[in-house]
VMD Tcl script that draws the C-alpha trace (Angstrom):
set ca {
  {0.11 0.13 -0.30}
  {1.42 3.57 -1.13}
  {1.62 5.69 1.71}
  {1.15 9.94 1.11}
  {1.89 12.78 2.86}
  {-1.67 14.02 2.14}
  {-4.75 12.27 0.79}
  {-7.82 14.27 -0.46}
  {-11.30 12.96 -0.32}
  {-13.13 14.89 -3.01}
  {-11.90 16.49 -6.20}
  {-13.90 19.70 -6.27}
  {-12.74 22.92 -6.24}
  {-11.08 22.83 -2.28}
  {-9.54 19.60 -3.22}
  {-8.16 20.30 -6.50}
  {-6.46 23.52 -5.20}
  {-5.01 21.83 -1.83}
  {-3.28 19.23 -3.74}
  {-1.97 21.26 -6.57}
  {-0.63 24.04 -3.61}
  {0.76 20.94 -1.67}
  {2.19 18.95 -4.52}
  {4.23 21.95 -5.64}
  {5.54 22.22 -1.83}
  {7.14 18.67 -2.33}
  {4.48 16.93 -0.40}
  {3.16 13.69 -2.14}
  {-0.54 13.54 -2.44}
  {-3.20 11.61 -3.75}
  {-6.60 12.62 -4.51}
  {-9.79 10.67 -4.92}
  {-12.72 12.06 -7.16}
  {-15.98 10.10 -7.45}
  {-17.48 12.66 -10.23}
  {-15.53 15.36 -12.11}
  {-12.36 16.78 -10.97}
  {-13.15 20.49 -10.47}
  {-16.35 20.21 -8.47}
  {-19.63 21.41 -9.72}
  {-18.90 25.03 -10.14}
  {-16.72 24.79 -13.60}
  {-19.09 22.31 -15.14}
  {-22.83 22.94 -13.79}
  {-22.88 26.05 -11.27}
  {-20.53 28.85 -11.10}
  {-19.14 28.99 -14.76}
  {-21.99 27.92 -16.63}
  {-24.81 29.90 -14.85}
  {-22.89 32.94 -15.59}
  {-22.44 32.44 -19.02}
  {-26.24 31.74 -19.05}
  {-26.87 35.25 -17.36}
  {-24.20 37.16 -19.49}
  {-26.27 35.97 -22.12}
  {-29.54 36.53 -21.15}
  {-28.33 40.05 -20.05}
  {-27.28 41.07 -23.35}
  {-30.26 40.08 -24.79}
  {-32.72 42.27 -22.25}
  {-30.34 45.41 -22.82}
  {-30.79 44.80 -27.25}
  {-34.41 44.63 -26.38}
  {-34.73 47.59 -23.92}
  {-32.29 49.86 -23.32}
  {-30.29 49.73 -26.77}
  {-32.10 52.77 -28.11}
  {-32.33 55.17 -24.70}
  {-28.65 54.36 -24.31}
  {-28.13 55.78 -27.73}
  {-26.51 52.71 -29.09}
  {-28.60 52.58 -31.89}
  {-31.63 54.85 -33.14}
  {-34.34 52.21 -33.78}
  {-35.07 48.98 -31.68}
  {-33.26 45.84 -32.28}
  {-34.68 42.72 -34.36}
  {-34.12 40.04 -32.32}
  {-34.76 36.37 -33.20}
  {-37.00 33.98 -31.56}
  {-36.41 32.83 -27.71}
  {-36.24 29.13 -28.53}
  {-33.25 29.65 -30.82}
  {-31.41 32.20 -28.94}
  {-31.94 29.77 -25.98}
  {-30.22 27.20 -28.11}
  {-27.25 29.66 -29.05}
  {-26.88 30.52 -25.25}
  {-26.58 27.20 -24.56}
  {-23.74 26.26 -27.01}
  {-21.87 29.12 -25.43}
  {-22.43 27.70 -22.06}
  {-20.94 24.34 -23.01}
  {-18.05 26.00 -24.33}
  {-17.37 27.92 -21.26}
  {-18.37 24.32 -19.06}
  {-15.58 22.65 -21.62}
  {-18.32 20.23 -22.11}
  {-18.31 19.00 -18.83}
  {-15.10 17.49 -19.30}
  {-12.67 17.07 -16.87}
  {-9.72 15.99 -18.82}
  {-7.90 19.33 -18.77}
  {-8.15 19.35 -14.92}
  {-7.00 15.74 -14.56}
  {-3.56 16.59 -16.88}
  {-2.84 19.71 -14.65}
  {-3.04 17.57 -11.57}
  {-1.19 14.28 -12.69}
  {1.54 16.73 -14.42}
  {2.22 18.11 -10.88}
  {2.63 14.48 -9.73}
  {-0.90 14.20 -8.07}
  {-2.02 10.61 -8.16}
  {-5.33 11.10 -9.31}
  {-8.12 8.42 -8.49}
  {-11.56 8.47 -9.91}
  {-13.70 6.46 -7.86}
  {-15.56 6.42 -4.75}
  {-13.79 7.06 -1.59}
  {-14.24 6.52 2.28}
  {-12.36 6.31 4.95}
  {-11.12 2.14 5.71}
  {-9.24 2.77 9.08}
  {-7.20 5.23 10.73}
  {-4.59 6.23 8.17}
  {-6.14 4.25 5.22}
  {-8.58 5.32 2.70}
  {-10.50 3.23 0.36}
  {-10.68 4.48 -3.22}
  {-13.28 1.44 -4.57}
  {-10.67 -1.64 -4.58}
  {-7.71 0.65 -3.66}
  {-6.11 1.18 -0.06}
  {-3.90 4.58 0.32}
  {-2.21 5.21 3.61}
  {-2.13 8.87 4.86}
  {-0.43 11.09 7.14}
  {-3.23 13.76 6.81}
  {-6.35 13.48 5.20}
  {-8.20 16.35 3.79}
  {-12.16 16.10 3.70}
  {-13.48 18.40 0.45}
  {-16.78 16.25 -0.45}
  {-18.75 19.51 -1.15}
  {-22.79 19.32 -0.60}
  {-25.40 17.68 -1.85}
  {-28.79 19.14 -3.07}
  {-31.74 19.32 -0.24}
  {-34.72 17.62 -1.89}
  {-38.01 19.33 -0.41}
  {-40.82 17.04 1.40}
  {-43.56 18.48 -1.06}
  {-46.51 16.13 -1.55}
  {-46.63 14.91 -5.14}
  {-43.15 15.93 -6.28}
  {-41.56 12.91 -7.66}
  {-39.48 14.42 -10.57}
  {-37.68 18.09 -10.37}
  {-34.81 19.65 -11.60}
  {-31.96 21.14 -9.57}
  {-29.37 23.95 -10.95}
  {-27.33 21.14 -12.55}
  {-29.89 20.04 -14.86}
  {-30.79 24.08 -15.80}
  {-27.19 24.27 -16.85}
  {-26.64 21.20 -18.03}
  {-29.52 20.47 -20.40}
  {-30.58 21.99 -23.64}
  {-34.03 22.05 -22.78}
  {-35.57 25.78 -22.38}
  {-38.92 24.79 -20.41}
  {-41.63 27.16 -21.81}
  {-42.99 27.02 -18.10}
  {-41.40 26.62 -14.92}
  {-41.80 27.15 -10.97}
  {-39.04 27.42 -9.03}
  {-38.89 26.29 -5.46}
  {-36.67 28.61 -3.50}
  {-35.61 32.24 -3.25}
  {-31.87 32.25 -2.88}
  {-29.07 33.01 -5.14}
  {-29.86 30.22 -7.48}
  {-33.36 30.33 -7.54}
  {-33.50 34.12 -8.71}
  {-30.53 33.48 -10.90}
  {-32.10 30.66 -12.68}
  {-35.48 32.91 -13.03}
  {-34.04 35.71 -14.69}
  {-32.42 33.47 -17.15}
  {-35.54 31.86 -18.37}
  {-37.65 34.48 -18.22}
  {-35.45 36.53 -20.37}
  {-35.44 33.80 -22.55}
  {-39.13 33.56 -22.91}
  {-40.13 31.21 -20.41}
  {-43.28 31.77 -17.65}
  {-41.25 31.89 -14.79}
  {-43.13 31.64 -11.13}
  {-40.71 32.04 -8.15}
  {-42.07 31.02 -4.74}
  {-40.20 31.82 -1.22}
  {-41.66 30.43 1.96}
  {-40.33 33.70 3.56}
  {-41.34 37.44 3.52}
  {-38.12 38.40 1.20}
  {-35.98 36.83 -1.17}
  {-32.74 36.38 -0.11}
  {-33.68 35.69 3.34}
  {-30.23 36.45 4.92}
  {-29.80 40.18 3.26}
  {-30.89 43.41 3.81}
  {-34.65 43.82 2.96}
  {-34.25 46.83 1.25}
  {-31.95 45.29 -1.28}
  {-33.84 41.91 -1.40}
  {-37.21 43.81 -2.27}
  {-35.01 45.77 -5.07}
  {-34.24 42.43 -6.30}
  {-37.69 41.39 -6.49}
  {-38.83 44.03 -8.42}
  {-36.30 43.51 -10.76}
  {-37.30 39.98 -11.31}
  {-41.07 40.91 -11.58}
  {-40.27 43.78 -14.32}
  {-38.32 40.64 -16.04}
  {-41.78 38.87 -15.72}
  {-41.23 36.87 -13.29}
  {-44.53 36.27 -10.87}
  {-42.50 36.38 -7.37}
  {-44.49 34.73 -4.78}
  {-43.16 35.45 -1.47}
  {-44.59 34.30 2.02}
  {-46.16 30.96 0.39}
  {-44.94 27.23 0.07}
  {-46.09 24.42 -2.28}
  {-48.63 22.29 -0.77}
  {-48.56 19.75 -3.38}
  {-47.68 18.97 -7.02}
  {-50.17 16.62 -9.26}
  {-49.28 14.79 -12.93}
  {-50.72 17.34 -16.20}
  {-50.51 17.07 -19.46}
  {-47.18 17.77 -20.43}
  {-46.28 18.64 -17.03}
  {-46.94 19.48 -13.43}
  {-50.21 20.95 -11.77}
  {-48.80 23.15 -8.36}
  {-51.14 24.14 -5.70}
  {-50.04 26.52 -2.81}
  {-51.10 26.84 -0.06}
  {-52.21 30.02 -0.30}
  {-54.81 27.89 -2.58}
  {-53.26 29.29 -5.77}
  {-52.83 27.09 -9.03}
  {-50.81 26.57 -12.15}
  {-49.48 23.96 -14.22}
  {-46.23 24.17 -15.46}
  {-43.46 21.71 -17.78}
  {-40.78 21.69 -15.47}
  {-40.68 22.23 -11.03}
  {-36.79 23.62 -10.33}
  {-35.91 22.98 -7.00}
  {-33.43 25.39 -5.61}
  {-33.50 25.54 -1.51}
  {-29.73 25.00 -0.97}
  {-27.80 22.45 -0.06}
  {-26.48 20.47 2.85}
  {-22.86 19.33 3.33}
  {-21.92 15.79 1.82}
  {-20.62 13.79 5.00}
  {-22.65 10.56 4.46}
  {-21.48 7.25 3.73}
  {-17.59 8.41 4.18}
  {-16.60 5.93 6.65}
  {-15.90 9.16 9.06}
  {-17.21 6.91 12.40}
  {-14.17 5.18 12.07}
  {-12.32 8.33 13.05}
  {-14.45 9.06 15.67}
  {-15.91 11.90 13.73}
  {-19.42 12.89 13.75}
  {-20.98 15.95 11.62}
  {-22.13 19.12 13.65}
  {-25.61 20.22 13.96}
  {-25.80 21.58 10.50}
  {-24.70 18.56 9.19}
  {-21.11 19.85 8.38}
  {-17.60 18.95 9.58}
  {-16.64 21.49 12.64}
  {-13.26 23.06 11.89}
  {-10.83 25.43 13.99}
  {-9.16 28.42 12.44}
  {-6.55 26.11 10.42}
  {-9.30 24.16 9.16}
  {-8.49 21.17 11.38}
  {-11.53 19.10 12.24}
  {-12.24 19.23 15.76}
  {-10.53 16.99 17.71}
  {-7.93 16.07 15.48}
  {-4.69 17.21 14.27}
  {-4.38 15.30 10.94}
  {-7.93 15.74 9.16}
  {-8.65 18.68 7.90}
  {-11.83 19.72 5.83}
  {-12.42 22.46 2.92}
  {-15.35 24.20 1.34}
  {-19.31 23.11 1.33}
  {-18.28 20.03 3.62}
  {-17.93 22.17 6.45}
  {-21.04 24.22 6.39}
  {-19.84 27.67 6.53}
  {-20.62 29.81 3.89}
  {-21.17 27.81 0.82}
  {-19.17 29.12 -1.90}
  {-16.58 28.27 -4.41}
  {-14.32 31.49 -3.15}
  {-14.87 30.10 0.51}
  {-13.67 26.59 -0.70}
  {-10.23 28.17 -2.04}
  {-9.56 30.33 0.88}
  {-10.41 27.25 2.86}
  {-7.49 25.30 0.48}
  {-5.14 27.95 0.67}
  {-5.08 27.71 4.21}
  {-4.72 23.75 4.70}
  {-1.73 23.64 2.23}
  {-0.28 26.35 3.98}
  {-0.38 24.56 7.08}
  {0.31 21.17 5.59}
  {3.36 23.12 4.27}
  {4.47 24.18 7.53}
  {2.93 27.66 8.02}
  {0.85 29.06 10.42}
  {-2.30 29.94 8.29}
  {-5.40 30.63 9.70}
  {-9.31 31.75 8.63}
  {-11.46 34.52 9.38}
  {-15.04 33.90 8.07}
  {-16.31 37.64 8.77}
  {-15.69 39.02 5.30}
  {-16.44 36.25 2.65}
  {-18.44 38.14 0.37}
  {-21.69 36.58 -1.00}
  {-23.12 37.30 -4.66}
  {-26.27 37.03 -6.94}
  {-25.03 37.54 -10.35}
  {-28.62 38.66 -11.63}
  {-29.27 42.18 -13.11}
  {-28.94 44.31 -11.14}
  {-26.40 42.33 -9.14}
  {-26.84 41.85 -5.46}
  {-23.45 41.70 -3.35}
  {-22.85 41.54 0.75}
  {-20.44 41.03 2.77}
  {-20.40 40.70 6.70}
  {-23.50 41.25 8.96}
  {-26.80 42.71 8.14}
  {-28.15 45.48 10.46}
  {-30.70 42.91 12.38}
  {-27.78 40.11 12.45}
  {-25.73 43.00 13.95}
  {-27.83 43.94 16.77}
  {-28.44 40.48 17.37}
  {-25.05 39.48 18.26}
  {-25.11 42.88 20.44}
  {-23.50 45.44 18.62}
  {-24.60 48.92 18.60}
  {-25.44 49.44 14.98}
  {-25.74 52.83 12.72}
  {-26.89 52.33 9.31}
  {-26.80 54.48 6.57}
  {-28.06 53.79 3.04}
  {-27.28 55.71 -0.50}
  {-29.03 55.10 -3.68}
  {-27.00 54.53 -6.63}
  {-28.31 57.11 -9.42}
  {-27.83 60.03 -7.21}
  {-23.59 58.99 -8.88}
  {-22.58 60.39 -11.94}
  {-22.01 57.40 -13.60}
  {-25.29 56.15 -12.54}
  {-26.81 58.85 -14.29}
  {-24.70 58.49 -17.35}
  {-25.68 54.81 -17.30}
  {-29.07 55.23 -16.24}
  {-28.80 52.76 -13.68}
  {-30.38 52.34 -10.60}
  {-29.33 50.75 -7.22}
  {-28.27 51.30 -4.03}
  {-25.57 50.75 -1.26}
  {-26.76 50.02 2.82}
  {-23.29 50.25 4.78}
  {-23.61 48.31 8.80}
  {-21.06 50.08 11.36}
  {-20.34 49.38 15.23}
  {-20.44 52.94 16.77}
  {-18.31 51.89 19.72}
  {-15.37 50.59 17.46}
  {-16.32 53.01 14.46}
  {-15.55 50.20 11.94}
  {-17.84 48.20 9.12}
  {-19.62 45.49 10.17}
  {-21.14 44.88 6.89}
  {-22.52 45.85 3.55}
  {-24.95 45.06 1.01}
  {-25.60 46.72 -2.35}
  {-27.75 46.10 -5.63}
  {-26.74 47.54 -9.08}
  {-24.34 47.00 -11.99}
  {-20.63 45.86 -11.23}
  {-21.49 45.52 -7.39}
  {-19.94 42.12 -7.12}
  {-16.31 43.95 -8.19}
  {-17.43 47.03 -5.77}
  {-18.07 44.71 -2.58}
  {-14.20 43.97 -2.15}
  {-13.70 47.38 -0.72}
  {-15.79 46.77 1.69}
  {-14.55 42.88 2.30}
  {-11.32 44.46 3.02}
  {-12.62 47.35 5.63}
  {-14.17 44.49 7.39}
  {-11.61 42.06 7.57}
  {-8.75 44.62 8.11}
  {-11.09 46.46 10.59}
  {-10.22 49.58 8.79}
  {-11.33 52.75 10.87}
  {-14.48 54.85 9.17}
  {-11.97 57.92 9.32}
  {-9.57 56.28 7.08}
  {-12.46 54.81 4.46}
  {-13.74 58.35 4.47}
  {-10.32 59.75 3.26}
  {-10.09 57.09 0.38}
  {-10.19 59.16 -2.94}
  {-12.31 57.01 -5.93}
  {-12.09 58.08 -9.49}
  {-14.61 60.15 -11.48}
  {-17.21 59.16 -12.66}
  {-16.94 55.68 -11.48}
  {-19.51 53.38 -9.50}
  {-17.33 52.90 -6.72}
  {-18.04 56.60 -5.50}
  {-21.01 54.86 -4.24}
  {-19.16 54.57 -0.77}
  {-18.32 58.07 -0.30}
  {-21.94 59.81 0.76}
  {-23.16 56.84 3.28}
  {-19.46 56.50 4.67}
  {-19.65 60.62 5.45}
  {-22.97 60.06 6.66}
  {-21.96 57.09 9.22}
  {-18.86 59.18 10.14}
  {-21.09 62.56 10.84}
  {-23.70 60.16 12.97}
  {-21.34 58.76 14.98}
  {-18.76 61.87 15.42}
  {-22.42 63.47 17.22}
  {-22.70 60.34 19.52}
}
mol new
graphics top color blue
foreach p $ca { graphics top sphere $p radius 0.5 }
foreach p [lrange $ca 0 end-1] q [lrange $ca 1 end] { graphics top cylinder $p $q radius 0.2 }
display resetview
């Protein structure tokens, strides 16, 4: 049996990054992945979804705003929705590399990583089984990601998840999406802009339930403008087979028939069937693996966990952050994670981006909170571009630092990095207010609310 310095269970974003960095640092590395190296992000999620959103956005610009922006003197003639969707799918599949991980495999193997395509599990302490193969390890990294949550809806037996949406060539003429988080909102906009009749059902009082209410409300209005029927405070009470699709009944009594039901209610850390009990490891109350600030699994010094399996901030950039931290520690450095400033993004048009705490969450944690909000349209760049949006900043009165930021509007997913740095480094508000932004840019959106916060704090 070969013994490796590092054995990695799961070859998604986190596992792949740990393998590459550890191997480059001279460690002997084996990686076990049952499906595609790289995980969902490049093939079924982040990359293909953003390709479809980009196509949908450009189509909407040509349809709605090309004339008002002065790009053309008359409306642009577009082809049919079905033909356009096929073109977008073709581009999407190029971006997703045809859902082929050969390039990723070659990259790992070229760096000396042994990759085994099979289901992995812990056989006993120090030994990982990959199908019929046994691998010895000195350090084990668990990076098995998360699996889709399935709703308990009477009669629901057939449905799509985002994976089918972004892998299929089929454009449903009508769809009901269960779940108003980032994934559900993105799917709703893509389908609506390509001509599908879309209903989005969210059980809570707002879309994006963990975000600032004003930002979530603005996104709901934008989706409604695209033709999405947004139904808040409702749940699917039952599903029945119907000609050409499914008959949906909500708990409000409202009914509709759609071709496709799409479930987007989040994910749960994937810890089932890994044999972790053989190491004395049990998932925490969230279903994930609790880790310390070095990403070591609680109670172990030789077992690490990264990405979605930890249940913390289920994003690809979190997985990569964990991977860098683990790899650094495996190479003898002292690296630690800080989850206070992990950005969150929704890549709709307008985009939504946030970082840190909402005002409500900050108050719940005992902070003395000050909040400032500023409309994007009052910046010069937004006036030029006919853009709308808003920025909400949350500060701690005593410490005079930012606790959170949330924005909606063009390019806010890029702008949120400024707030992320401010929160992570605890940059004083006085310093943030002294920062000069180029004119005219969307980044000037920060200046008025920061000045408002500083003036309010100075008044006591």
